[in-house]
Each structure stands twice: as structure tokens, then as C-alpha cells.
C-alpha positions as CSV (number, residue, x, y, z in Angstrom):
1,X,-1.7,-9.3,7.6
2,X,-5.4,-9.0,8.5
3,X,-8.3,-9.0,6.0
4,X,-9.8,-5.8,7.3
5,X,-8.8,-2.1,7.4
6,X,-8.7,-0.2,10.6
7,X,-10.0,3.3,10.1
8,X,-8.7,6.0,12.4
9,X,-11.3,7.6,14.7
10,X,-9.8,10.9,13.7
11,X,-11.6,10.6,10.3
12,X,-14.9,11.8,12.0
13,X,-13.3,15.0,13.2
14,X,-11.6,15.6,9.8
15,X,-14.9,15.1,7.9
16,X,-16.7,17.5,10.2
17,X,-14.0,20.1,9.8
18,X,-14.4,19.7,6.0
19,X,-18.1,20.1,6.4
20,X,-19.0,16.6,5.3
21,X,-21.5,14.7,7.5
22,X,-20.0,11.4,8.7
23,X,-23.6,10.0,9.1
24,X,-24.4,11.0,5.5
25,X,-21.2,9.3,4.3
26,X,-22.2,6.1,6.0
27,X,-25.7,6.2,4.5
28,X,-24.3,6.9,1.1
29,X,-21.9,4.0,1.4
30,X,-24.6,1.7,2.8
31,X,-22.5,1.0,5.9
32,X,-23.9,0.5,9.5
33,X,-25.0,3.7,11.2
34,X,-22.9,3.2,14.3
35,X,-19.7,2.1,12.5
36,X,-17.8,5.3,13.3
37,X,-18.6,5.1,17.0
38,X,-17.0,1.7,17.4
39,X,-13.9,1.3,19.6
40,X,-12.1,-0.2,16.6
41,X,-13.5,0.8,13.2
42,X,-12.9,-2.2,11.0
43,X,-14.0,-2.5,7.4
44,X,-13.4,-4.8,4.4
45,X,-11.6,-3.5,1.3
46,X,-14.9,-3.2,-0.5
47,X,-16.4,-1.2,2.5
48,X,-13.4,1.1,2.6
49,X,-13.7,1.8,-1.1
50,X,-17.4,2.5,-0.7
51,X,-16.7,4.8,2.3
52,X,-14.2,7.0,0.3
53,X,-16.4,7.0,-2.8
54,X,-19.2,8.3,-0.7
55,X,-17.1,11.2,0.6
56,X,-16.3,12.1,-3.0
57,X,-19.9,11.9,-4.0
58,X,-21.2,14.0,-1.2
59,X,-18.4,16.7,-1.1
60,X,-17.9,17.3,-4.8
61,X,-14.7,19.1,-3.8
62,X,-11.8,18.0,-6.0
63,X,-9.3,18.9,-3.2
64,X,-11.0,17.0,-0.3
65,X,-8.8,13.9,-0.6
66,X,-5.6,16.1,-0.5
67,X,-7.0,17.8,2.5
68,X,-7.8,14.6,4.4
69,X,-4.3,13.3,3.6
70,X,-2.6,16.4,4.8
71,X,-2.6,16.6,8.6
72,X,-0.3,19.2,10.3
73,X,-1.3,18.4,13.9
74,X,1.1,15.7,15.2
75,X,-1.3,14.9,18.1
76,X,-3.6,13.4,15.5
77,X,-1.0,11.1,14.1
78,X,-1.4,7.4,14.7
79,X,1.6,5.4,16.1
80,X,2.6,4.3,12.6
81,X,2.8,7.9,11.3
82,X,4.7,8.9,14.5
83,X,7.3,6.1,13.9
84,X,7.7,7.4,10.4
85,X,8.2,11.0,11.5
86,X,10.8,10.0,14.1
87,X,12.8,8.0,11.4
88,X,16.3,9.0,10.2
89,X,15.4,9.8,6.6
90,X,12.5,9.9,4.1
91,X,13.5,6.4,2.9
92,X,13.6,5.1,6.4
93,X,10.2,6.6,7.1
94,X,8.6,5.0,4.0
95,X,10.2,1.6,4.9
96,X,8.7,1.8,8.4
97,X,5.3,2.8,6.9
98,X,5.4,-0.2,4.6
99,X,6.4,-2.5,7.4
100,X,3.9,-1.4,10.0
101,X,1.0,-0.9,7.6
102,X,0.6,-4.7,7.8
103,X,-0.8,-4.1,11.3
104,X,-3.9,-2.2,10.2
105,X,-4.8,-3.3,6.7
106,X,-4.3,-5.7,3.7
107,X,-2.4,-3.1,1.8
108,X,1.2,-3.0,0.5
109,X,3.3,0.1,0.1
110,X,5.8,-0.8,-2.6
111,X,9.0,1.1,-3.4
112,X,10.9,0.5,-6.6
113,X,14.2,2.2,-7.4
114,X,15.5,2.5,-11.0
115,X,18.3,4.8,-11.9
116,X,17.7,8.3,-10.5
117,X,14.0,7.6,-9.7
118,X,12.2,5.9,-6.8
119,X,8.6,5.0,-7.3
120,X,6.1,4.5,-4.5
121,X,2.9,2.5,-5.1
122,X,0.0,1.5,-2.9
123,X,-1.3,-2.0,-3.7
124,X,-4.8,-3.1,-2.4
125,X,-4.2,-6.8,-2.1
126,X,-7.8,-7.9,-1.6
127,X,-9.5,-5.5,-4.0
128,X,-11.9,-6.8,-6.6
129,X,-12.3,-3.3,-8.2
130,X,-10.1,-0.3,-8.7
131,X,-9.6,2.0,-5.7
132,X,-11.6,5.3,-5.7
133,X,-9.5,8.2,-7.0
134,X,-10.2,10.1,-3.8
135,X,-8.5,7.3,-1.7
136,X,-5.5,7.6,-4.0
137,X,-5.4,11.3,-3.4
138,X,-5.5,10.7,0.4
139,X,-2.6,8.2,0.3
140,X,-0.4,10.3,-2.0
141,X,-1.0,13.5,0.1
142,X,-0.2,11.5,3.3
143,X,3.2,10.3,2.0
144,X,4.2,13.7,0.7
145,X,3.0,15.3,4.0
146,X,5.2,13.0,6.0
147,X,8.1,13.8,3.7
148,X,7.6,17.5,3.9
149,X,7.1,17.6,7.7
150,X,10.0,15.2,8.3
151,X,12.5,17.0,6.1
152,X,11.3,20.5,7.1
153,X,11.4,21.6,3.5
154,X,8.9,21.8,0.6
155,X,9.7,18.3,-0.6
156,X,8.0,17.5,-4.0
157,X,7.8,14.4,-6.1
158,X,9.4,14.4,-9.5
159,X,6.0,13.6,-10.9
160,X,2.6,12.1,-9.9
161,X,1.1,9.4,-12.1
162,X,-2.7,8.7,-12.1
163,X,-4.5,5.9,-14.0
164,X,-7.6,8.1,-14.2
165,X,-8.5,10.4,-17.1
166,X,-7.2,14.0,-16.9
167,X,-9.2,16.2,-14.5
168,X,-8.3,19.1,-12.1
169,X,-4.7,19.1,-13.2
170,X,-4.1,22.6,-11.7
171,X,-5.3,21.4,-8.3
172,X,-2.8,18.5,-8.2
173,X,0.1,20.4,-9.7
174,X,-0.4,23.1,-7.1
175,X,-0.5,20.6,-4.2
176,X,2.3,18.3,-5.2
177,X,4.3,21.1,-7.0
178,X,5.3,18.8,-9.8
179,X,4.1,17.5,-13.2
180,X,1.1,15.2,-13.2
181,X,0.6,12.4,-15.7
182,X,-2.9,11.1,-16.3
183,X,-3.9,7.8,-18.0
184,X,-0.7,6.2,-16.6
185,X,-0.1,2.4,-16.3
186,X,-0.6,2.7,-12.5
187,X,-1.1,5.2,-9.7
188,X,2.4,6.2,-8.4
189,X,4.5,8.8,-6.8
190,X,7.8,9.2,-8.4
191,X,10.6,10.8,-6.3
192,X,14.1,11.8,-7.1
193,X,16.5,9.2,-5.6
194,X,18.4,12.0,-3.8
195,X,15.2,13.1,-2.0
196,X,14.8,9.6,-0.5
197,X,17.9,10.0,1.5
198,X,17.2,13.4,2.9
199,X,17.5,13.4,6.7
200,X,14.5,14.1,8.9
201,X,14.8,17.1,11.2
202,X,12.1,15.4,13.2
203,X,14.3,12.3,13.8
204,X,14.3,11.4,17.5
205,X,16.0,8.1,18.3
206,X,14.8,8.0,22.0
207,X,11.1,8.4,21.0
208,X,11.5,6.0,18.1
209,X,13.0,3.6,20.6
210,X,9.8,3.8,22.5
211,X,7.3,3.5,19.7
212,X,9.0,1.0,17.3
213,X,9.4,-1.9,19.8
214,X,5.6,-1.7,20.5
215,X,4.8,-1.9,16.8
216,X,7.3,-4.7,16.3
217,X,5.8,-6.6,19.2
218,X,2.3,-6.2,17.8
219,X,3.5,-7.2,14.4
220,X,5.1,-10.4,15.9
221,X,1.8,-11.2,17.7
222,X,-0.2,-10.8,14.6
223,X,2.2,-13.0,12.6
224,X,2.0,-15.6,15.3
225,X,-1.8,-15.8,15.0
226,X,-1.4,-16.8,11.3
227,X,-0.3,-20.3,10.2
228,X,3.3,-20.6,9.2
229,X,2.4,-20.9,5.5
230,X,0.4,-17.7,5.7
231,X,3.2,-15.9,7.5
232,X,5.8,-16.9,4.9
233,X,3.5,-16.0,2.0
234,X,2.7,-12.6,3.5
235,X,6.4,-11.9,4.0
236,X,7.2,-13.1,0.4
237,X,4.6,-10.7,-1.0
238,X,6.2,-7.8,0.9
239,X,9.7,-8.8,-0.4
240,X,8.8,-9.5,-4.0
241,X,9.5,-6.2,-5.7
242,X,12.0,-6.7,-8.5
243,X,13.9,-9.3,-6.5
244,X,13.7,-13.0,-5.6
245,X,13.5,-13.6,-1.8
246,X,15.5,-16.4,-0.4
247,X,14.7,-18.7,2.5
248,X,17.2,-17.0,4.7
249,X,15.6,-13.6,4.1
250,X,12.2,-14.9,5.3
251,X,13.8,-16.7,8.2
252,X,15.4,-13.4,9.3
253,X,12.1,-11.7,9.1
254,X,10.5,-14.4,11.3
255,X,13.5,-14.2,13.6
256,X,14.3,-18.0,13.4
257,X,17.2,-19.8,11.8
258,X,17.1,-21.0,8.2
259,X,17.3,-24.6,9.4
260,X,14.4,-24.1,11.8
261,X,12.1,-22.6,9.2
262,X,13.0,-25.3,6.7
263,X,12.1,-28.0,9.3
264,X,8.8,-26.4,10.2
265,X,7.8,-26.0,6.6
266,X,8.6,-29.7,6.0
267,X,6.6,-30.7,9.0
268,X,3.6,-28.8,7.5
269,X,4.0,-30.6,4.2
270,X,4.8,-27.5,2.2
271,X,7.9,-26.2,0.5
272,X,9.4,-22.8,0.3
273,X,9.4,-22.9,-3.5
274,X,5.7,-23.8,-3.5
275,X,4.9,-20.9,-1.3
276,X,6.9,-18.6,-3.4
277,X,5.0,-19.7,-6.5
278,X,1.7,-19.3,-4.7
279,X,2.7,-15.7,-3.6
280,X,3.7,-14.9,-7.2
281,X,0.5,-16.3,-8.6
282,X,-1.7,-14.3,-6.3
283,X,0.3,-11.1,-6.9
284,X,0.3,-11.7,-10.7
285,X,-3.5,-11.9,-10.7
286,X,-3.6,-8.7,-8.6
287,X,-1.3,-6.7,-10.9
288,X,-3.1,-7.9,-14.0
289,X,-6.5,-7.0,-12.7
290,X,-5.6,-3.7,-11.0
291,X,-3.0,-2.0,-13.2
292,X,-2.2,-1.5,-16.8
293,X,1.5,-2.3,-16.3
294,X,3.3,-3.8,-19.3
295,X,3.7,-7.6,-18.9
296,X,7.5,-7.4,-18.7
297,X,7.1,-4.8,-15.8
298,X,4.8,-7.3,-14.0
299,X,7.4,-10.1,-14.6
300,X,10.1,-7.8,-13.1
301,X,8.0,-7.1,-10.0
302,X,7.4,-10.8,-9.4
303,X,11.2,-11.4,-9.4
304,X,11.5,-13.2,-12.8
305,X,14.7,-12.7,-14.7
306,X,12.8,-12.2,-18.0
307,X,9.2,-12.0,-19.3
308,X,9.4,-15.5,-20.9
309,X,9.9,-17.1,-17.5
310,X,6.9,-15.3,-16.2
311,X,4.8,-16.3,-19.3
312,X,5.7,-19.9,-18.8
313,X,4.9,-19.9,-15.1
314,X,1.6,-18.1,-15.7
315,X,0.5,-20.5,-18.4
316,X,1.2,-23.4,-16.0
317,X,-1.0,-21.7,-13.4
318,X,-3.9,-20.5,-15.5
319,X,-3.7,-22.4,-18.7
320,X,-3.5,-19.2,-20.8
321,X,-1.2,-16.2,-21.3
322,X,-1.2,-13.2,-19.0
323,X,-2.5,-10.9,-21.7
324,X,-5.4,-13.2,-22.6
325,X,-6.3,-13.7,-18.9
326,X,-6.3,-10.0,-18.3
327,X,-8.4,-9.2,-21.3
328,X,-10.9,-12.0,-20.4
329,X,-11.4,-10.8,-16.8
330,X,-11.7,-7.2,-17.8
331,X,-14.3,-8.0,-20.5
332,X,-16.2,-10.0,-17.8
333,X,-16.0,-7.0,-15.4
334,X,-17.3,-4.7,-18.1
335,X,-20.2,-7.0,-18.9
336,X,-21.2,-7.1,-15.2
């Protein structure tokens, strides 16, 4: 997983169509004037947030994020979105989006199923501040757009959850065609479980067989450029979502045998358990800083059997409880 986001060059055309000057956005965000003319547009998480905040500041249109995230012209889709559109079902599409997103940004799409609901979150793994509301709108509209186009029907979430205070409720209810909850614990799309398995009318196994191997090869190359420890930790972060990954699961992802992976880790002087704890610690800090999830929910997402196990581990890492750590860091952020 890289440390920068790759912005699609199509964003220039979208902004122009929406009557927002790309040059003005760059000035407002204090980004280099020639950034959007680069062959590969690469930005840090902080720069990405500034870019989308600038769009919101300049447009003053409450629907602009939804419009940016809703693209009906397939020729403007990037290879990752194309792979999703050719998938077998909505669930398959989201799983491919989550997997291939690693190629273009340090962002994680997390799916969590409980009972009759499936929740989709976007986690910004290197963020030091909350993501701009407009960027949340773009991401949510993008997921729903893929679902609607793929299924060929007006697919709607069961509800949309925003951390922000209530504003423009009618705009969001009209676009997503569902209830919208504000001041939620985290930003999330909540779908009916049955909708996740709806088949895609756009499924094309031949075209998927052409696109997916290229993305898999690029993903393999990118993983190979990282150290083994970084690769394992990156995979663990992807797999930690209410479950506890095992060595064999990571080995399968790396396409090596369990014994080979164990031998290579030992040669580097690290242990699988140590990397698992490191991944949990980094994700724990991220969840505590960037969401208002209950602590037992955080424990569940980190693969702990109960909240007490998480509390003990966190105290060993940070010398304090998760609640005290969260309050202390938030107070510091307010003071700054």
C-alpha cells in the first residue's frame, strides 16, 4: 500500500462540467499550480483532504460531492471501477474495490456483516484529521452508483450514517433514497444483506479475465517493493474486521506456503504475533482518533473476543485506557 493517493485525471473534466475552476481549487487548497497536468497526479492524505475541502468551499453546492461520485459514462471509469462493474454481484464488486484500492491509495474499504445488515466504511489510514464531508459524499455516491449500474435497478442503502451535524437532509434522502442518520458514530453505508448478493447484469467474465489479472500483477509488484514485514502488516490490516487472521490466511494472500512465510519472518527477526499486535495497535489508534465508535465495537473490529482483552492490550501499548487516550488526543487537537 502506497503512502499517496492517485487522483484520476478525469477530475479536471468533472470539475469543469460542474463549473468549478480546477486552477481555483488548487489555489484554494494551496497545492502546486501544475499538479493536475502531471502524468500521474499523486497527493498525500492531507493534500487530498485539502483538495476536496477547497471544492466544497468554492462551489457552495451541497450536491456537488454526490455529482462527482456519480459517473454514468463507462469510458470514464478507471480499471478498478471497470473490474467492479464486470463482477458477478454487488458483494463481489465491493470486495474487488477493497482489494484493488490498495493500488492507488492508503485507504481501506471495510465491509462488516451483522444479521440482516452489511455496513460499508471508508478508512483513511494515514489521516491526522477527519475527512472532509464532501469527500465522504463522493465515496458513498460512487459505491451506490456502481451498485445501481451493476444491478440495473435503483439499488438503495437501508440507511446512510454521517458523523456530521444534520444539514441538507432532503438532498441526501433524495439521492440515496433511504433514511439518513446524522451525528452517527462513524460515516457508513448500511445495505440490506440480500442486496449484497444481487447479480450484476454488467457481469462479463471474459472482460473481467482481461482486467483482473493486470490489477493482480500490479498489486503483486507493489507488494514486492515493500519489505516482508510491511506486506504482512498491510494484509493483516485488510483482514482485521471482526476476525482474527491466521498465518495461513496471510500466506495464501502472498501466494507462498505457510512454512515459507514462517521461515522468512524468522530470518527477518520478527514474529507473526508481533506483526499482528503492531497492526492492531496502529488500527486501534486510527479508530479512536477518527471515529466515535464504542470501545467494544473497536475491540470487535480488531479481532478481540471481548472488550477486556482489548483494554488490556491497549494499556500495555500506551500505558493508559483507550477512553483516556482518545479524550487526551482529542483535547490536544481542540487546543491546537
